[in-house]
Each structure stands twice: as structure tokens, then as C-alpha cells.
N, C-alpha and C positions, 0 to 999 in steps of 0.2 A: 585734487580732482581725481575721482575714481573712474577708471575706464568702464566699469559696469553701469555707471549712471551718466556717461557722456551723452551729450545732446547732438543729434545729427539733423540736418535739413536735407531733404531729398528734392532734387530738381529733375523734372521730366521734360526733356526737350525733344520735340518732334524731329525725327531724323537723326538725332544724336544719342538717344537712349537715356538711361538713368544715371545720375551723378549724385553721390553722397557727399555732403559737406560736413566737416567736423567743426563744431562751434566751440571755440576756446575763449573763456573770459579774458578781457584785456589785462587784468592784473596777474595772470598766470605767468610764472617765471619760465624762461627759456629751458631751464633744466627740467622742469615739470612737463613742458610741452613736448620735448623730444621723443620720449617713449610713446606718447599718445599718437603723434604724427607717424612714427614708425609703424605702430600697430595698425593704424588706419590705412596706411599705404601698403600693408602687407610686406614690409621690409624693403620696399622700393623707394627709398628717400634719397 
């Protein structure tokens, strides 16, 4: 999975603001997911 082509879903919740969700295919290995989640969280994992 390439971080440049990752897919995100944006939730807009009244009173809560915007939330970005990272969509990861179910067959993605844990090893491959870790850097994606870390990048999406800005290092706050």
C-alpha cells in the first residue's frame, strides 16, 4: 500500500468537527499498517 494513494473517509460531525478515517484493506499485514497508522496519527500512536 502506497501512502500517497491511501484512501481516507472524512466525517463531519456537528459540534465535534472533522475527523479523517484511514481506510486499510483487510488483507494488509500488521507490519505494513504500522507506518501508515503512525503517519496518519502524526506520530501519536
